[in-house]
C-alpha positions in Angstrom: -52.8 -54.6 -67.0 -53.7 -58.2 -66.4 -52.5 -60.6 -69.1 -53.3 -63.9 -67.5 -53.9 -65.5 -64.1 -50.5 -64.8 -62.7 -49.3 -62.2 -65.2 -49.5 -58.4 -65.2 -47.8 -55.8 -67.3 -47.0 -52.2 -66.5 -46.0 -49.6 -69.1 -47.0 -50.1 -72.7 -45.6 -51.3 -76.1 -42.9 -48.7 -75.9 -41.4 -49.8 -72.6 -42.8 -52.5 -70.4 -42.2 -54.4 -67.1 -44.0 -57.4 -65.7 -45.3 -58.8 -62.4 -45.7 -62.5 -61.6 -48.4 -62.6 -59.0 -48.8 -65.6 -56.7 -50.3 -66.4 -53.3 -46.7 -66.4 -51.9 -45.9 -62.9 -53.2 -44.9 -61.1 -56.3 -41.8 -61.3 -58.5 -41.1 -58.2 -60.7 -39.3 -58.7 -64.0 -37.5 -55.5 -65.2 -38.1 -52.0 -63.8 -38.9 -49.9 -66.9 -38.3 -46.2 -66.3 -38.3 -44.3 -63.0 -41.8 -42.9 -63.7 -43.2 -46.4 -63.9 -43.0 -46.4 -60.1 -46.5 -44.9 -60.0 -47.8 -47.5 -62.5 -46.3 -50.2 -60.3 -48.1 -48.9 -57.2 -51.4 -48.5 -59.1 -51.2 -52.0 -60.5 -50.6 -53.5 -57.1 -53.4 -51.5 -55.6 -55.8 -52.7 -58.3 -55.3 -56.3 -57.2 -55.3 -55.6 -53.5 -51.5 -55.9 -53.1 -48.8 -53.6 -52.0 -45.1 -53.0 -52.3 -44.5 -55.2 -49.3 -45.7 -58.2 -51.3 -42.8 -57.9 -53.7 -40.2 -60.6 -52.9 -37.7 -59.8 -55.7 -36.9 -57.9 -58.9 -35.1 -59.6 -61.8 -33.4 -57.4 -64.3 -33.1 -59.0 -67.8 -30.1 -56.8 -68.6 -28.4 -53.6 -67.4 -29.7 -51.0 -69.8 -31.3 -47.9 -68.3 -34.8 -48.5 -69.7 -35.0 -51.8 -67.6 -33.5 -50.3 -64.4 -36.0 -47.5 -63.9 -37.3 -48.0 -60.4 -35.0 -50.8 -59.4 -32.7 -48.9 -57.0 -35.8 -47.1 -55.4 -37.4 -50.5 -54.8 -34.2 -51.9 -53.3 -33.6 -48.9 -51.0 -37.1 -48.0 -49.9 -38.7 -51.5 -49.7 -35.7 -53.7 -49.2 -36.4 -55.8 -52.3 -33.3 -57.7 -53.6 -32.4 -57.1 -57.3 -31.1 -60.0 -59.3 -28.8 -59.4 -62.3 -26.7 -61.8 -64.4 -23.0 -61.5 -63.5 -22.2 -60.5 -67.0 -24.3 -57.3 -66.7 -23.7 -56.5 -63.0 -21.2 -53.7 -63.7 -23.4 -52.3 -66.4 -26.4 -52.2 -64.1 -24.2 -50.4 -61.5 -23.3 -47.6 -63.8 -20.5 -49.1 -65.8 -19.9 -47.9 -69.4 -21.7 -49.4 -72.3 -20.1 -50.0 -75.7 -20.7 -47.3 -78.3 -23.1 -48.7 -80.9 -24.2 -47.6 -84.3 -27.5 -45.9 -84.3 -30.3 -48.0 -85.8 -32.6 -47.0 -88.6 -35.0 -44.3 -87.5 -38.3 -42.8 -88.4 -39.2 -39.4 -87.0 -42.6 -40.1 -85.4 -41.7 -43.4 -83.6 -38.3 -42.1 -82.5 -39.8 -38.9 -81.2 -42.5 -41.0 -79.5 -39.9 -43.3 -77.8 -37.8 -40.4 -76.5 -40.8 -38.4 -75.6 -42.3 -41.2 -73.6 -38.9 -41.8 -71.9 -38.8 -38.1 -70.9 -42.4 -38.3 -69.5 -41.4 -41.3 -67.4 -38.2 -39.5 -66.2 -35.9 -41.6 -68.3 -33.3 -38.9 -68.5 -31.9 -39.8 -65.0 -32.0 -43.5 -64.1 -30.3 -44.2 -60.8 -27.8 -47.1 -61.2 -28.0 -49.9 -58.8 -25.6 -49.8 -55.9 -26.0 -53.4 -54.9 -27.1 -56.5 -56.8 -27.4 -60.2 -56.3 -25.7 -61.9 -59.2 -27.2 -64.8 -61.0 -26.0 -67.3 -63.6 -27.4 -69.5 -66.3 -29.6 -72.3 -64.9 -30.2 -70.7 -61.5 -33.7 -71.2 -60.1 -34.4 -68.3 -57.7 -36.2 -68.6 -54.4 -38.9 -66.2 -55.5 -42.6 -66.5 -56.2 -43.1 -68.6 -59.3 -39.6 -70.2 -59.0 -38.1 -68.3 -61.9 -35.3 -70.0 -63.9 -32.5 -68.0 -65.5 -31.6 -68.6 -69.1 -28.5 -66.9 -70.4 -29.0 -65.2 -73.8 -25.9 -63.1 -74.5 -25.8 -60.8 -77.4 -27.9 -57.8 -76.7 -25.5 -57.4 -73.8 -23.1 -59.9 -72.2 -25.4 -60.7 -69.3 -28.8 -60.6 -71.1 -31.1 -63.3 -69.8 -34.5 -64.8 -70.3 -36.6 -65.6 -67.2 -38.7 -68.7 -67.4 -41.6 -68.9 -64.9 -43.5 -72.2 -65.5 -46.1 -71.3 -62.9 -47.1 -68.4 -65.1 -46.5 -70.4 -68.4 -44.3 -67.4 -69.5 -40.8 -66.5 -70.4 -39.6 -62.9 -70.1 -37.0 -62.0 -72.7 -36.0 -58.4 -72.2 -34.3 -57.2 -75.4 -33.3 -60.6 -76.7 -35.9 -59.8 -79.3 -38.7 -57.3 -79.8 -42.2 -57.1 -81.2 -42.0 -53.3 -81.8 -38.9 -51.5 -83.0 -38.6 -48.5 -80.8 -37.1 -46.2 -83.4 -38.9 -47.3 -86.6 -42.2 -48.2 -85.1 -42.3 -51.4 -87.1 -44.4 -54.1 -85.4 -43.8 -57.8 -85.5 -41.2 -60.3 -84.2 -37.7 -59.0 -85.1 -34.2 -58.5 -83.6 -34.0 -55.7 -81.0 -32.0 -52.5 -81.9 -29.1 -51.2 -79.7 -27.7 -54.7 -79.5 -24.0 -55.2 -78.6 -23.5 -58.3 -80.8 -26.4 -59.0 -83.2 -24.9 -62.3 -84.5 -24.5 -63.6 -80.9 -28.0 -62.5 -80.0 -29.5 -64.4 -82.9 -27.4 -67.5 -82.0 -28.6 -67.3 -78.4 -32.2 -67.7 -79.5 -31.6 -71.4 -80.0 -31.9 -71.7 -76.2 -35.1 -69.7 -76.1 -36.7 -71.9 -78.8 -36.3 -74.9 -76.4 -38.5 -73.4 -73.7 -42.1 -74.5 -73.2 -44.3 -71.5 -72.5 -47.6 -69.9 -73.7 -46.3 -66.4 -73.4 -43.2 -64.6 -74.6 -42.9 -61.2 -73.0 -40.4 -58.6 -74.4 -39.4 -55.3 -72.9 -40.7 -53.5 -76.0 -43.7 -54.4 -78.0 -46.9 -56.4 -77.6 -46.8 -59.6 -75.6 -46.5 -62.7 -77.8 -49.2 -65.3 -76.9 -47.6 -68.3 -78.5 -44.6 -70.6 -78.4 -41.0 -69.4 -78.0 -40.1 -71.7 -80.9 -42.5 -69.8 -83.2 -41.4 -66.3 -82.2 -37.7 -67.4 -82.6 -38.5 -68.6 -86.1 -40.2 -65.3 -86.9 -37.3 -63.3 -85.6 -34.8 -65.3 -87.7 -37.0 -64.9 -90.8 -37.1 -61.2 -90.3 -33.3 -61.0 -89.8 -32.8 -63.0 -93.0 -35.0 -60.6 -95.0 -33.0 -57.6 -93.6 
């Protein structure tokens, strides 16, 4: 789905990944679930592009619902996969901390897990090789994406700022749709390692200038990062 001149989304409000499309090639941000491979190919075809146009994949953090087709893209197409050093082990199959289950409602939770099953989320191949990145890095990829460290959801959670697309991709640093309650609106993401650290990290996101804030779950936010950060913090205070 085209969002703007250089922006496309695959997936939906349950799980999403993004494409930055330029004349020089395409940068993919996050890899959704394994079944999103077909969505990726279809989206590329709809704009007259192919897998060979992809120059790199940036993973916002090492959770399985962001790694979906990453290893396939790396192995079959030779696309490098960029992961923050703090999440490299996690993305390569390392253990995650055990977290308390978030609040749940039957229909949204069933919908989330049902969608994950349909998109083959029960078996996500871990990455076997990554290119590690760090805060402040500007990657040699289409759109010149800049890495912003946002630890909290995981140690290596990042935002990816692409000025050429006037967008910042935030992974699970925040959400606009809670996957297990179905509640819409800007709010902290569930399944977060350190919720307090995640909220504190949003200070860095609020400083970014962009017209789009694009989460891994929920509707795209067409507005400023500062405004969505304020909305997330207000929601956290109410909770």
